Structure formats: structure tokens, C-alpha cells
C-alpha positions in Angstrom: -10.4 0.4 38.8 -10.8 3.7 40.5 -13.6 2.5 42.8 -16.1 4.9 41.4 -17.9 2.4 39.1 -20.1 3.3 36.2 -23.5 3.2 38.0 -24.6 0.3 35.8 -24.3 -2.5 38.3 -25.7 -6.0 37.6 -27.9 -5.8 40.6 -26.0 -8.5 42.4 -23.8 -6.3 44.6 -22.9 -2.9 45.8 -20.6 -2.2 42.9 -17.5 -3.3 44.8 -17.6 -6.9 43.5 -18.3 -8.6 46.8 -21.9 -9.6 46.0 -23.1 -8.6 49.5 -25.4 -5.8 48.4 -28.4 -8.1 47.9 -27.7 -9.9 51.1 -27.7 -6.5 52.9 -31.0 -5.6 51.2 -32.5 -8.9 52.4 -31.4 -8.3 56.0 -32.5 -4.7 56.1 -35.9 -5.5 54.6 -36.5 -8.3 57.1 -35.1 -6.7 60.2 -35.7 -3.0 59.6 -38.2 -2.1 56.9 -40.9 -4.6 57.7 -40.8 -3.8 61.4 -40.8 -0.1 60.7 -43.8 -0.4 58.5 -45.5 -2.6 61.1 -44.9 0.2 63.7 -45.8 3.1 61.4 -49.1 1.5 60.3 -50.0 0.1 63.8 -49.9 -3.5 62.6 -52.4 -2.8 59.8 -51.1 -5.5 57.5 -53.5 -4.7 54.7 -51.9 -1.2 54.4 -48.4 -2.7 54.6 -49.3 -5.1 51.8 -50.4 -2.1 49.7 -47.1 -0.3 50.3 -45.2 -3.4 49.3 -47.4 -4.0 46.2 -48.3 -7.4 47.5 -51.9 -7.0 46.5 -50.8 -6.9 42.9 -48.1 -9.6 43.0 -48.3 -13.3 42.4 -48.4 -15.0 45.8 -44.9 -16.4 45.5 -43.5 -12.8 45.3 -45.6 -11.4 48.2 -43.8 -10.5 51.4 -47.0 -10.5 53.4 -49.5 -13.3 52.6 -53.2 -12.8 53.1 -55.5 -15.7 54.0 -59.1 -15.8 55.1 -60.3 -17.6 58.2 -63.8 -18.8 57.9 -64.9 -19.1 61.5 -68.0 -21.2 60.8 -65.8 -23.8 59.1 -63.5 -23.9 62.0 -66.1 -23.9 64.9 -69.4 -24.8 63.3 -72.4 -23.0 61.9 -73.6 -21.6 65.2 -70.4 -19.7 66.0 -70.4 -15.9 65.8 -66.9 -14.4 65.9 -66.0 -11.1 67.5 -63.8 -10.6 64.4 -66.6 -10.8 61.9 -65.8 -8.6 58.9 -69.4 -8.4 57.8 -69.2 -11.1 55.1 -71.1 -14.3 55.2 -69.6 -17.1 57.1 -67.8 -14.8 59.5 -64.7 -14.5 57.2 -61.8 -12.6 58.6 -58.5 -11.7 56.8 -55.3 -12.8 58.5 -51.8 -12.0 57.4 -48.5 -13.8 57.7 -45.0 -12.8 56.7 -44.1 -15.1 53.8 -41.3 -17.4 54.9 -41.1 -19.3 51.6 -37.7 -17.7 50.7 -39.5 -14.6 49.2 -36.7 -12.5 50.7 -34.2 -14.4 48.5 -36.0 -13.6 45.3 -35.0 -10.3 43.5 -38.4 -10.3 41.8 -40.2 -9.8 45.1 -38.4 -6.5 45.4 -38.5 -5.5 41.7 -42.3 -6.0 41.7 -42.9 -3.5 44.5 -43.2 -0.9 41.9 -44.9 -1.3 38.5 -42.6 -1.3 35.5 -41.9 2.0 33.9 -43.5 2.4 30.5 -42.0 4.4 27.7 -44.0 7.4 26.6 
């Protein structure tokens, strides 16, 4: 062809037929976008999750997973954590980059934005 393409790619490449577009997206997301968001939001993972739409996605599509640490369960009832978020049981949110192949799943990227609805 003429190399210009029709702009209707199948989402599996960069339009050149080599299939590397999605692989490049994965690498850029892991090695550039996530670290830039981390720097921009001063490691505020809750805000980063909001930007990525992770708070609205099924856990298997979340780039950043949230879990709660219940300090009293970990250290016993008499323990008072410096990290107490004000809830009972000294619960504190912790975040972890999802390493369950989420970067390999196109749905994780697609679900960053809600689907467009016809009006």
C-alpha cells in the first residue's frame, strides 16, 4: 500500500503490520506514564488510581491495586498505628502496582475512559 493507512486499525499495531504498537504502549505505560504520574502526584496512589480509572474497574483490570492493612489484626488489639486513617481497627490503605499481567490486557487500557454513549 501507500503506507498512509485508513486510520481504522485493528488496535493490534501501529498500522504498519508489525504488531509492535501494543507492545510499545505496554512499555511506555510501565516505564514512563506510571512513573510520571507517581512523580506528578507525589506518590499519591489514590489520585493515580482515579486518573487511571482503577477505582471503577474490576480488580483484574486495575493497574494499581488497593488493599487495606488492619494494624490491629497484624499487631494485636493494643496497637495504635501512626498511620491510622481514622477508621476503626487502625485501617490504612496501601497500594501496589498490579503485576498480574494487567499491562498485557487491552481492556485495562480501554477501561481507563468510560465508553462513549450515543446521544
